[in-house]
DOTI-384032 format. One line per field, with one value per residue (C-alpha): residue number from 1; residue in three letters; chain; y, z, x. Coordinates in pm, 1 decimal, always signed. Layout:
! DOTI-384032
k c(NUM, ...) .
r c(ALA, ...) .
c c(A, ...) .
py c(Y, ...) .
pz c(Z, ...) .
px c(X, ...) .
This chain:
! DOTI-384032
k c(1, 2, 3, 4, 5, 6, 7, 8, 9, 10, 11, 12, 13, 14, 15, 16, 17, 18, 19, 20, 21, 22, 23, 24, 25, 26, 27, 28, 29, 30, 31, 32, 33, 34, 35, 36, 37, 38, 39, 40, 41, 42, 43, 44, 45, 46, 47, 48, 49, 50, 51, 52, 53, 54, 55, 56, 57, 58, 59, 60, 61, 62, 63, 64, 65, 66, 67, 68, 69, 70, 71, 72, 73, 74, 75, 76, 77, 78, 79, 80, 81, 82, 83, 84, 85, 86, 87, 88, 89, 90, 91, 92, 93, 94, 95, 96, 97, 98, 99, 100, 101, 102, 103, 104, 105, 106, 107, 108, 109, 110, 111, 112, 113, 114, 115, 116, 117, 118, 119, 120, 121, 122, 123, 124, 125, 126, 127, 128, 129, 130, 131, 132, 133, 134, 135, 136, 137, 138, 139, 140, 141, 142, 143, 144, 145, 146, 147, 148, 149, 150, 151, 152, 153, 154, 155, 156, 157, 158, 159, 160, 161, 162, 163, 164, 165, 166, 167, 168, 169, 170, 171, 172, 173, 174, 175, 176, 177, 178, 179, 180, 181, 182, 183, 184, 185, 186, 187, 188, 189, 190, 191, 192, 193, 194, 195, 196, 197, 198, 199, 200, 201, 202, 203, 204, 205, 206, 207, 208, 209, 210, 211, 212, 213, 214, 215, 216, 217, 218, 219, 220, 221, 222, 223, 224, 225, 226, 227, 228, 229, 230, 231, 232, 233, 234, 235, 236, 237, 238, 239, 240, 241, 242, 243, 244, 245, 246, 247, 248, 249, 250, 251, 252, 253, 254, 255, 256, 257, 258, 259, 260, 261, 262, 263, 264, 265, 266, 267, 268, 269, 270, 271, 272, 273, 274, 275, 276, 277, 278, 279, 280, 281, 282, 283, 284, 285, 286, 287, 288, 289, 290, 291, 292, 293, 294, 295, 296, 297, 298, 299, 300, 301, 302, 303, 304, 305, 306, 307, 308, 309, 310, 311, 312, 313, 314, 315, 316, 317, 318, 319, 320, 321, 322, 323, 324, 325, 326, 327, 328, 329, 330, 331, 332, 333, 334, 335, 336, 337, 338, 339, 340, 341, 342, 343, 344, 345, 346, 347, 348, 349, 350, 351, 352, 353, 354, 355, 356, 357, 358, 359, 360, 361, 362, 363, 364, 365, 366, 367, 368, 369, 370, 371, 372, 373, 374, 375, 376, 377, 378, 379, 380, 381, 382, 383, 384, 385, 386, 387, 388, 389, 390, 391, 392, 393, 394, 395, 396, 397, 398, 399, 400, 401, 402, 403, 404, 405, 406, 407, 408, 409, 410, 411, 412, 413, 414, 415, 416, 417, 418, 419, 420, 421, 422, 423, 424, 425, 426, 427, 428, 429, 430, 431, 432, 433, 434, 435, 436, 437, 438, 439, 440, 441, 442, 443, 444, 445, 446, 447, 448, 449, 450, 451, 452, 453, 454, 455, 456, 457, 458, 459, 460, 461, 462, 463, 464, 465, 466, 467, 468, 469, 470, 471, 472, 473, 474, 475, 476, 477) .
r c(MET, GLY, SER, ALA, SER, PRO, LEU, HIS, VAL, VAL, VAL, ILE, PRO, TYR, LEU, ALA, GLN, GLY, HIS, THR, ALA, PRO, LEU, ILE, ASP, LEU, SER, LYS, LEU, LEU, ALA, ARG, ARG, GLY, ILE, LYS, VAL, THR, ILE, ILE, THR, THR, PRO, ALA, ASN, SER, GLN, ASN, ILE, LEU, SER, ARG, VAL, SER, ARG, THR, PRO, GLU, ILE, SER, LEU, SER, ILE, ILE, PRO, PHE, PRO, ARG, VAL, GLU, GLY, LEU, PRO, GLU, GLY, VAL, GLU, ASN, THR, ALA, ASP, ILE, PRO, SER, VAL, ASP, LEU, PHE, LEU, PRO, PHE, VAL, VAL, ALA, THR, LYS, LYS, LEU, LYS, GLU, PRO, PHE, GLU, ASN, ILE, LEU, ARG, ASP, MET, PHE, LYS, ALA, GLY, CYS, PRO, PRO, ILE, CYS, ILE, ILE, SER, ASP, PHE, PHE, LEU, SER, TRP, THR, ILE, ASP, THR, CYS, ARG, SER, PHE, ASN, ILE, PRO, ARG, VAL, VAL, SER, HIS, GLY, MET, GLY, VAL, LEU, PRO, GLN, VAL, ILE, SER, LYS, ALA, ALA, PHE, SER, HIS, ALA, PRO, GLN, ILE, LEU, ALA, SER, LEU, PRO, SER, ASP, VAL, ILE, GLN, PHE, PRO, GLU, LEU, THR, ILE, PRO, PHE, GLN, LEU, HIS, ARG, ALA, ASP, PHE, PHE, ASP, PHE, HIS, ARG, TYR, THR, ASP, PRO, ASN, ASP, PRO, LEU, SER, LYS, VAL, VAL, MET, GLU, ALA, GLY, LYS, ALA, ASP, MET, GLU, SER, TRP, GLY, VAL, VAL, VAL, ASN, SER, PHE, GLU, GLU, LEU, GLU, SER, GLU, ASP, ILE, ALA, ALA, LEU, GLU, SER, PHE, TYR, GLY, ASN, ASP, ALA, LYS, ALA, TRP, CYS, VAL, GLY, PRO, LEU, LEU, LEU, CYS, ASP, GLN, ILE, GLU, ASP, ASP, GLU, GLY, ALA, ASN, GLU, PRO, LYS, LYS, GLU, ASN, GLN, THR, SER, TYR, PRO, TYR, ILE, GLU, TRP, LEU, ASP, LYS, GLN, ASP, GLY, PRO, ASP, THR, VAL, LEU, TYR, VAL, SER, PHE, GLY, THR, GLN, ALA, ARG, LEU, SER, ASN, MET, GLN, MET, ASP, GLU, ILE, ALA, LEU, GLY, LEU, GLU, MET, ALA, MET, HIS, PRO, PHE, ILE, TRP, VAL, VAL, LYS, SER, GLN, THR, TRP, LEU, ALA, PRO, GLU, GLY, TRP, GLU, GLU, ARG, VAL, LYS, ARG, ARG, GLY, LEU, ILE, MET, ARG, THR, TRP, VAL, GLU, GLN, ARG, ARG, ILE, LEU, ALA, HIS, PRO, LYS, VAL, GLY, GLY, PHE, LEU, SER, HIS, CYS, GLY, TRP, ASN, SER, VAL, LEU, GLU, SER, LEU, SER, MET, GLY, VAL, PRO, MET, LEU, ALA, TRP, PRO, MET, GLY, ALA, GLU, GLN, PRO, PHE, ASN, ALA, LYS, VAL, ALA, GLU, ARG, LEU, GLY, ALA, GLY, MET, ARG, ILE, LEU, GLU, VAL, VAL, GLY, GLU, GLY, THR, GLY, THR, ILE, GLY, SER, GLU, ILE, ILE, CYS, ASP, LYS, VAL, LYS, GLU, LEU, MET, CYS, GLY, ALA, GLU, GLY, ARG, LYS, ALA, ARG, GLU, ARG, ALA, GLN, GLU, LEU, LYS, ARG, MET, THR, ARG, GLN, ALA, VAL, LYS, LYS, GLY, GLY, SER, SER, ASP, ARG, THR, LEU, ASN, GLU, LEU, ILE, GLU, CYS, LEU, ALA, HIS, ARG, ARG, THR, ASP, MET) .
c c(A, A, A, A, A, A, A, A, A, A, A, A, A, A, A, A, A, A, A, A, A, A, A, A, A, A, A, A, A, A, A, A, A, A, A, A, A, A, A, A, A, A, A, A, A, A, A, A, A, A, A, A, A, A, A, A, A, A, A, A, A, A, A, A, A, A, A, A, A, A, A, A, A, A, A, A, A, A, A, A, A, A, A, A, A, A, A, A, A, A, A, A, A, A, A, A, A, A, A, A, A, A, A, A, A, A, A, A, A, A, A, A, A, A, A, A, A, A, A, A, A, A, A, A, A, A, A, A, A, A, A, A, A, A, A, A, A, A, A, A, A, A, A, A, A, A, A, A, A, A, A, A, A, A, A, A, A, A, A, A, A, A, A, A, A, A, A, A, A, A, A, A, A, A, A, A, A, A, A, A, A, A, A, A, A, A, A, A, A, A, A, A, A, A, A, A, A, A, A, A, A, A, A, A, A, A, A, A, A, A, A, A, A, A, A, A, A, A, A, A, A, A, A, A, A, A, A, A, A, A, A, A, A, A, A, A, A, A, A, A, A, A, A, A, A, A, A, A, A, A, A, A, A, A, A, A, A, A, A, A, A, A, A, A, A, A, A, A, A, A, A, A, A, A, A, A, A, A, A, A, A, A, A, A, A, A, A, A, A, A, A, A, A, A, A, A, A, A, A, A, A, A, A, A, A, A, A, A, A, A, A, A, A, A, A, A, A, A, A, A, A, A, A, A, A, A, A, A, A, A, A, A, A, A, A, A, A, A, A, A, A, A, A, A, A, A, A, A, A, A, A, A, A, A, A, A, A, A, A, A, A, A, A, A, A, A, A, A, A, A, A, A, A, A, A, A, A, A, A, A, A, A, A, A, A, A, A, A, A, A, A, A, A, A, A, A, A, A, A, A, A, A, A, A, A, A, A, A, A, A, A, A, A, A, A, A, A, A, A, A, A, A, A, A, A, A, A, A, A, A, A, A, A, A, A, A, A, A, A, A, A, A, A, A, A, A, A, A, A, A, A, A, A, A, A, A, A, A, A, A, A, A, A, A, A, A, A, A, A, A, A, A, A, A, A, A, A) .
py c(-4495.2, -4644.9, -4463.8, -4599.1, -4384.1, -4073.7, -3745.5, -3495.1, -3128.9, -2889.0, -2527.1, -2251.4, -1905.8, -1573.8, -1449.4, -1177.5, -1187.1, -1113.8, -1372.5, -1636.3, -1624.1, -1748.9, -2028.6, -2152.7, -2138.4, -2340.1, -2577.5, -2636.8, -2698.8, -2948.7, -3134.5, -3156.5, -3366.0, -3619.6, -3449.4, -3436.5, -3084.1, -2966.2, -2600.1, -2467.5, -2159.4, -2025.8, -2013.9, -1660.1, -1726.3, -2073.5, -1991.9, -1778.0, -2063.6, -2335.9, -2139.5, -2147.7, -2520.3, -2703.6, -2849.6, -2985.5, -3302.0, -3340.1, -3022.9, -3018.7, -2756.3, -2799.8, -2519.4, -2393.7, -2142.8, -1782.0, -1691.9, -1415.8, -1123.1, -803.3, -510.2, -704.1, -696.9, -1034.3, -1152.9, -992.7, -1286.6, -1126.2, -796.6, -687.0, -653.8, -473.6, -142.8, +49.1, +10.2, +32.0, -306.2, -489.1, -607.4, -755.7, -934.0, -1071.5, -1171.4, -1356.2, -1562.2, -1680.7, -1861.6, -2075.6, -2288.0, -2518.9, -2612.0, -2640.5, -2889.0, -3090.4, -3116.9, -3243.9, -3507.2, -3634.5, -3670.1, -3849.0, -4082.6, -4137.1, -4236.2, -3933.3, -3686.2, -3403.1, -3402.4, -3032.4, -2732.0, -2433.6, -2143.4, -1776.6, -1548.9, -1382.4, -1705.2, -1736.2, -1988.7, -2248.3, -2288.0, -2438.3, -2672.5, -2792.7, -2857.4, -3052.5, -3268.2, -3301.1, -3139.5, -2917.2, -2547.8, -2404.4, -2029.8, -1796.1, -1429.4, -1326.4, -1116.5, -1136.8, -1237.7, -896.5, -700.8, -990.9, -942.7, -566.1, -598.0, -841.3, -644.9, -319.2, -441.5, -463.2, -100.7, +38.4, +308.2, +446.3, +448.3, +593.2, +888.1, +967.3, +1221.1, +1100.3, +1174.7, +1039.3, +751.8, +425.9, +206.6, -173.8, -233.3, -604.5, -620.1, -541.8, -359.9, -254.3, +55.6, +351.0, +327.7, +616.9, +648.3, +719.7, +361.2, +224.8, +253.2, +244.0, +132.4, +331.8, +115.1, -209.5, -139.2, +30.4, -235.0, -42.3, -75.8, -399.9, -414.2, -457.4, -768.9, -924.5, -835.6, -978.7, -1310.8, -1362.9, -1293.5, -1527.8, -1799.9, -1715.5, -1767.1, -2102.2, -2263.0, -2541.2, -2352.2, -2076.8, -2086.2, -1749.3, -1644.8, -1551.3, -1713.7, -1760.9, -1556.4, -1265.2, -1289.5, -1553.8, -1322.0, -1238.8, -1600.8, -1672.7, -1346.3, -1455.5, -1802.9, -1637.0, -1493.4, -1868.2, -2121.3, -2506.9, -2470.2, -2375.7, -2303.8, -2056.6, -2228.4, -2004.2, -2138.6, -1861.1, -1662.5, -1893.2, -1706.5, -1884.9, -2208.5, -2152.9, -2030.2, -2205.8, -2267.0, -2417.0, -2115.2, -1857.1, -1553.7, -1671.5, -1386.6, -1530.5, -1759.6, -2107.4, -2163.2, -2253.6, -1928.5, -1734.1, -1578.0, -1294.4, -964.9, -594.6, -453.0, -715.8, -641.7, -274.5, -345.8, -531.2, -198.4, +16.2, +105.7, -26.9, -249.5, -114.5, +206.1, +149.2, +242.3, +5.3, +184.4, -11.1, +9.4, -322.2, -427.8, -256.4, +91.1, +371.2, +702.0, +1025.8, +1171.3, +1462.5, +1228.3, +1056.5, +1389.9, +1446.0, +1093.4, +1153.9, +1495.1, +1357.3, +1078.1, +1327.8, +1565.5, +1260.1, +1186.3, +816.5, +543.9, +396.0, +131.6, +252.4, +12.0, +226.8, +83.1, +376.7, +382.7, +752.6, +916.4, +1101.6, +1215.9, +1582.1, +1746.5, +1662.7, +1449.4, +1113.7, +1272.8, +1432.6, +1089.0, +847.9, +783.4, +673.8, +590.3, +300.1, +286.9, -19.5, -30.1, -409.1, -687.0, -739.8, -1026.2, -824.3, -1095.5, -1109.3, -720.7, -732.1, -1007.2, -803.6, -679.0, -337.0, -274.6, -101.1, +28.8, -25.7, +253.1, +32.3, +25.9, -246.4, -517.4, -819.0, -1000.7, -711.7, -680.4, -1028.6, -1017.2, -713.2, -860.1, -1182.2, -1033.7, -789.8, -473.6, -185.6, -31.9, +337.0, +264.8, +437.1, +243.1, +294.2, +71.8, -243.0, -358.0, -186.2, +72.5, -204.5, -375.2, -50.4, -8.9, -372.5, -298.4, +8.4, -164.7, -452.4, -154.7, -249.9, +39.0, +395.0, +578.9, +839.3, +1028.6, +960.2, +947.9, +834.4, +675.2, +739.8, +1131.4, +1186.2, +1420.5, +1453.5, +1393.0, +1660.4, +1576.7, +1759.7, +1508.9, +1217.5, +1341.9, +1385.1, +1048.5, +861.5, +1030.0, +922.9, +570.8, +533.1, +720.0, +852.2, +718.3, +593.7, +400.4, +248.9, +108.9, -6.0, -194.7, -366.9, -468.8, -609.6, -808.9, -971.0, -1035.3, -1193.0, -1446.8, -1522.6, -1571.3, -1853.5, -2020.8, -2036.9, -2223.4, -2446.6, -2825.4, -2821.8, -2452.4, -2317.9, -2288.2, -2627.1, -2794.8, -2610.6, -2727.3, -3096.9, -3048.4, -2917.2, -3201.7, -3463.0, -3314.5, -3333.1, -3693.5, -3815.3, -3665.4, -3850.2, -4188.0, -4122.3, -4082.2) .
pz c(-2845.5, -2566.0, -2237.6, -2164.4, -2441.0, -2293.8, -2260.8, -2511.1, -2535.8, -2823.0, -2753.0, -3022.2, -2880.8, -3057.7, -3198.7, -2947.5, -2633.6, -2380.4, -2517.3, -2552.7, -2205.9, -2008.7, -2243.3, -2210.6, -1819.8, -1869.7, -2083.2, -1787.9, -1552.9, -1784.2, -1852.0, -1470.2, -1458.9, -1708.5, -2013.7, -2346.7, -2474.3, -2831.4, -2898.7, -3240.4, -3363.9, -3633.2, -3700.9, -3569.9, -3239.7, -3178.9, -3014.4, -2761.2, -2656.8, -2693.3, -2444.4, -2196.4, -2234.9, -2310.5, -1963.6, -2015.0, -2214.7, -2238.1, -2427.7, -2802.4, -3068.5, -3416.6, -3631.4, -3927.8, -4178.9, -4124.6, -4421.1, -4652.9, -4692.0, -4901.3, -4705.5, -4398.6, -4402.4, -4445.2, -4099.0, -3912.6, -3715.7, -3371.3, -3298.2, -3115.6, -3439.7, -3636.6, -3733.0, -3761.1, -3590.3, -3954.1, -4022.4, -3729.5, -3971.5, -4240.6, -3955.6, -3852.4, -4217.9, -4204.5, -3902.0, -4047.2, -4335.4, -4043.7, -4056.3, -4329.5, -4190.5, -3858.0, -3961.4, -4149.1, -3813.2, -3643.3, -3895.7, -3855.1, -3486.1, -3547.1, -3767.0, -3508.6, -3247.4, -3050.4, -3085.8, -2845.6, -2567.7, -2630.6, -2832.3, -2611.4, -2861.3, -2828.3, -2855.3, -3156.2, -3356.5, -3428.2, -3713.6, -3459.7, -3364.3, -3712.8, -3708.8, -3351.3, -3497.4, -3789.6, -3567.7, -3268.8, -3023.2, -2751.5, -2789.8, -2481.4, -2523.4, -2371.2, -2363.9, -2171.0, -1925.2, -1588.8, -1514.1, -1434.0, -1746.0, -1960.6, -1838.3, -1889.3, -2235.4, -2325.3, -2175.0, -2355.0, -2674.0, -2557.1, -2446.7, -2743.1, -2824.2, -2483.1, -2471.1, -2810.7, -2743.4, -2407.3, -2343.4, -2204.2, -1845.8, -1854.5, -1621.7, -1794.3, -1620.2, -1701.7, -1504.7, -1526.6, -1382.0, -1034.8, -1097.9, -789.0, -945.2, -1179.7, -1546.6, -1762.5, -2150.2, -2155.8, -2041.9, -2354.8, -2594.7, -2972.4, -2891.6, -3203.6, -3422.9, -3271.4, -3338.1, -3679.5, -3946.3, -4190.9, -4004.2, -4073.8, -3712.9, -3615.2, -3840.3, -3667.7, -3313.4, -3390.0, -3553.3, -3242.7, -3007.8, -3195.7, -3187.2, -2820.1, -2718.3, -2900.4, -2720.5, -2493.1, -2222.9, -2117.5, -1935.4, -1701.1, -1588.0, -1258.0, -935.3, -745.3, -423.2, -663.9, -869.6, -769.5, -745.9, -1112.3, -1263.8, -1303.4, -1491.7, -1730.9, -1791.1, -1861.5, -2190.8, -2321.9, -2469.3, -2390.3, -2015.7, -2062.1, -1764.4, -1677.4, -1526.7, -1328.1, -1325.0, -1227.9, -1169.5, -1437.3, -1403.4, -1067.1, -1228.5, -1198.7, -844.9, -533.3, -426.8, -98.6, +40.6, +121.6, +167.2, -131.4, -382.2, -637.4, -931.2, -927.7, -926.5, -1285.4, -1382.2, -1203.2, -1521.4, -1450.2, -1599.9, -1586.9, -1448.4, -1180.0, -1077.1, -1085.2, -861.2, -600.9, -572.5, -456.1, -98.5, +91.1, +6.7, -192.2, -314.4, -682.7, -943.4, -1233.8, -1528.1, -1837.7, -2068.7, -2234.5, -2596.3, -2776.8, -2626.9, -2828.8, -2676.2, -2839.3, -2794.4, -2611.0, -2361.9, -2331.9, -2241.0, -1968.9, -1817.4, -1803.1, -1642.8, -1393.4, -1286.3, -1251.0, -1044.8, -816.0, -719.0, -673.2, -813.5, -1126.4, -1403.3, -1742.0, -2016.0, -2332.7, -2655.0, -2857.1, -3150.3, -3219.0, -2861.7, -2750.5, -2396.4, -2338.1, -2336.2, -2041.2, -1897.1, -1881.5, -1718.1, -1448.1, -1362.4, -1427.3, -1069.1, -984.9, -1323.0, -1560.3, -1908.8, -2081.4, -2455.4, -2491.3, -2357.1, -1978.7, -1763.9, -1599.0, -1340.7, -1218.8, -1182.4, -1004.6, -773.1, -659.6, -311.7, -408.0, -619.0, -443.7, -714.0, -1079.2, -1319.5, -1576.4, -1857.9, -1669.2, -1892.8, -1725.1, -1718.0, -1564.8, -1310.2, -1201.8, -1193.0, -993.7, -740.1, -721.7, -635.8, -368.3, -563.5, -575.8, -916.8, -1064.8, -1310.3, -1645.0, -1900.4, -2264.0, -2440.6, -2466.7, -2130.7, -1929.0, -1762.6, -1624.9, -1514.9, -1360.5, -1162.2, -1040.2, -898.2, -720.7, -583.9, -435.3, -266.5, -433.9, -701.3, -775.4, -1088.2, -1269.2, -1336.3, -1187.3, -1541.0, -1805.2, -2136.0, -2486.8, -2532.9, -2262.6, -2384.4, -2269.5, -1896.9, -1758.7, -1542.4, -1247.3, -1212.0, -1294.2, -1018.3, -760.5, -830.8, -810.9, -479.1, -340.8, -448.4, -344.2, -5.5, +73.0, +288.1, +16.6, -136.2, +193.6, +218.9, -133.1, -54.0, +234.5, +57.3, -228.5, +6.6, +141.0, -209.1, -301.0, -19.6, -174.4, -516.7, -380.1, -186.5, -507.2, -695.0, -425.5, -420.9, -303.7, -370.3, -576.1, -902.8, -855.6, -798.4, -1088.2, -1328.7, -1210.9, -1269.5, -1612.6, -1706.1, -1548.4, -1734.3, -2060.9, -2010.9, -1915.2, -2235.3, -2432.0, -2241.3, -2348.2, -2699.3) .
px c(-917.2, -719.5, -706.5, -342.9, -189.3, -9.9, -202.1, -79.5, -165.6, -100.1, -33.5, -12.6, +55.0, +8.6, +329.1, +382.3, +613.9, +343.3, +110.3, +372.8, +527.5, +233.3, +173.1, +544.2, +498.7, +157.6, +341.0, +581.9, +327.3, +145.2, +487.9, +550.9, +236.7, +378.3, +180.0, +359.5, +327.4, +372.6, +427.1, +357.5, +565.8, +755.3, +1154.9, +1219.0, +1014.5, +1148.0, +1483.3, +1327.0, +1089.7, +1365.3, +1579.6, +1293.8, +1194.7, +1520.0, +1527.2, +1186.8, +1198.4, +823.0, +791.5, +866.5, +846.7, +676.1, +793.4, +607.5, +717.5, +579.8, +382.4, +484.0, +222.4, +242.1, +332.7, +526.0, +884.4, +1038.1, +1185.7, +903.2, +739.5, +640.8, +453.9, +752.7, +932.1, +657.3, +805.5, +466.5, +122.5, +4.1, +143.1, -51.9, -355.2, -110.9, +52.7, -270.7, -334.9, -19.6, -92.9, -430.1, -215.4, -62.5, -383.8, -291.7, +44.4, -82.8, -365.5, -76.9, +99.8, -214.9, -295.9, +43.7, -19.6, -337.1, -138.6, +120.8, -144.3, -80.2, -366.2, -400.8, -661.8, -709.8, -559.3, -443.0, -495.0, -448.3, -761.4, -628.8, -586.0, -970.6, -924.0, -813.8, -1186.0, -1261.1, -971.7, -1077.2, -1413.7, -1278.8, -1063.8, -1308.8, -1055.3, -1155.6, -1052.7, -922.1, -871.0, -621.2, -667.1, -341.9, -583.1, -736.9, -1099.3, -1248.7, -1068.6, -1221.7, -1547.2, -1549.2, -1396.7, -1680.2, -1962.5, -1840.1, -1971.2, -2329.2, -2316.2, -2132.8, -2375.8, -2330.0, -1951.5, -1909.6, -2161.9, -1956.9, -1683.3, -1339.5, -1420.3, -1785.6, -1875.5, -1956.2, -2189.6, -2296.4, -2608.0, -2597.5, -2259.4, -2099.0, -1795.8, -1572.4, -1441.5, -1562.4, -1520.1, -1453.2, -1494.0, -1119.3, -1061.4, -1177.4, -873.0, -962.8, -1317.8, -1425.4, -1236.4, -1338.2, -1707.6, -1673.9, -1786.4, -1587.5, -1266.9, -1054.2, -949.0, -1317.7, -1371.0, -1047.4, -1185.9, -1537.0, -1400.3, -1183.6, -1474.6, -1710.7, -1458.9, -1392.1, -1744.9, -1773.0, -1458.3, -1486.9, -1317.2, -1100.1, -762.7, -712.1, -360.8, -500.9, -623.0, -936.0, -828.0, -792.2, -1081.6, -1332.4, -1626.4, -1609.5, -1550.7, -1918.8, -1975.2, -1691.1, -1844.4, -2187.5, -2043.1, -1947.8, -2190.7, -2193.4, -2132.9, -1769.8, -1575.1, -1305.0, -1011.6, -787.9, -441.8, -210.1, +4.5, +174.8, +494.6, +564.1, +633.7, +997.0, +987.0, +1079.2, +704.5, +766.5, +955.0, +688.8, +959.4, +1161.9, +1200.6, +1457.1, +1417.5, +1561.4, +1943.7, +1977.0, +1821.3, +2085.1, +2268.4, +2462.4, +2339.3, +2486.6, +2157.7, +2142.1, +2509.6, +2409.5, +2113.7, +2350.5, +2539.7, +2263.0, +2188.7, +1911.6, +1597.3, +1313.8, +1506.3, +1503.2, +1217.5, +1175.0, +1025.2, +913.6, +603.6, +616.1, +698.4, +400.4, +373.0, +499.5, +551.4, +637.4, +983.4, +812.1, +649.6, +1004.9, +1170.9, +913.2, +963.2, +1349.8, +1298.9, +1052.9, +1289.8, +1556.2, +1357.7, +1229.3, +1602.8, +1526.7, +1764.6, +1595.9, +1634.3, +1441.6, +1391.7, +1372.5, +1236.2, +1233.1, +1483.4, +1435.8, +1449.2, +1769.2, +1787.9, +1786.4, +2133.7, +2329.8, +2060.2, +2253.3, +2545.7, +2340.8, +2164.4, +2439.5, +2518.3, +2172.2, +2004.9, +2059.5, +1919.1, +1853.2, +1799.0, +1818.3, +1586.9, +1576.9, +1464.6, +1179.4, +1104.2, +1460.3, +1458.4, +1114.7, +1255.9, +1557.6, +1526.7, +1649.8, +1345.2, +1059.1, +841.2, +731.0, +607.3, +440.8, +188.5, -0.4, -22.7, -161.1, +166.9, +345.1, +60.5, +100.5, +484.3, +462.4, +228.5, +412.1, +715.9, +579.9, +633.4, +388.9, +291.0, +259.4, +2.8, +17.8, -209.8, -130.4, -390.4, -595.8, -748.5, -444.4, -672.8, -899.2, -556.2, -461.1, -772.4, -748.8, -406.7, -535.3, -853.1, -635.6, -433.7, -107.1, -94.7, -140.6, -242.5, -33.2, -373.4, -716.6, -829.6, -560.1, -634.8, -757.2, -736.2, -483.2, -217.6, +145.9, +185.8, +430.2, +749.1, +614.0, +328.6, +561.8, +823.4, +539.0, +391.7, +727.1, +810.2, +491.3, +520.3, +863.1, +853.7, +520.8, +262.5, +44.4, +333.5, +436.6, +73.6, +79.3, +416.4, +278.3, -19.2, +200.9, +377.6, +52.0, -40.0, +286.6, +219.4, -118.3, +11.9, +252.3, -23.4, -231.0, +33.8, +199.3, +71.7, -277.8, -322.8, -649.7, -446.5, -265.6, -601.2, -772.8, -498.7, -561.1, -923.6, -875.6, -664.9, -891.6, -1190.8, -1012.6, -883.2, -1227.8, -1346.0, -1102.4, -1187.0, -1542.0, -1475.3) .
């Protein structure tokens, strides 16, 4: 193979917003280094991706049909559109059927003399490991998680009997690891399902885990200054001397990186939104609480009522992104809070909100993307984990000094959290001593994130090293 041919990378994200966004950002960073990037997606997901890469000619999309499977409504091609958690498994079954059309695209790339130097695949697309072997292409896996949360998640399966036999408040210890905070049984959401051989979800997780460990390498949306102490532990779970490459925070690919104090996205992204205009009108910096629990969390109507009343009692301006289609606010509530509260029931550009100088706190489910966005914008968090590895993310944010938890132990088995607790925690975050310290620390971490991604920073160097390793591998073939 001639080494003069252009470098080419194929990216195939899982069809979930939180998994796709970081890989779009990574694609942009690769494109800025002159690498041709092909993103594989389905028709319903293509428009969102195109809207974010249209100014980057090095990035192209290859669109393959979303397979039809029994039980999954037609038109559901993203986890955000799944009407019930019971349909997650049929959705996974559908994504497995993407293999054949994906391999047809790869064959066409080889015929055209433009084979990829690697395939960057989401963790949940376990079938890509077989494809990569068939085509002799390195599989670089992406989890959408930080280093330490990945380490804890992987180690948990070796300690399944201990975890399953514990009560929610029991402390869980992994003697072979140094974990800088306490873990509790409640932190391990749905762990009984992941380890039950009779549960179909367990099979999905086990298949993905096996493919993960056999991957050529893992790309991590984090940075060395944040998690360098845990990189070796993560790499120890992989075979073939696979490396973990920390190249984040990827969301900063669209930031003005040479201005350490800049908080605003680039000028071409300055679309006017009603919620930004609302923020502009608020009094003073750091006064508004942003509330959002991501696209996957599903809260009961009772819990939504308690959040609404807690926000009202706290008396702080807020923007609350409400995804529920069934919740109706308590009678008279919207009228009482209308001067200081904004309810958004449609998509919002979360990065723009967190970057706004009026926003001084983030009540969040602590998905890893949200944690990085909050830290990168210098906004402290009030952590309310609701699934997956989110309890570990919450404890990472707290350990960094940039976050507080809604409860000391919150996780699987936690019931409805009352309005009084929510009110008190919001007040502490927005105007208490602990909140002020967290805000100062968040600003320090914001500067660190920008140092990592700027030219010559740790993440910039690591991405260059990853490309160089892959390019050398191609030359040696």
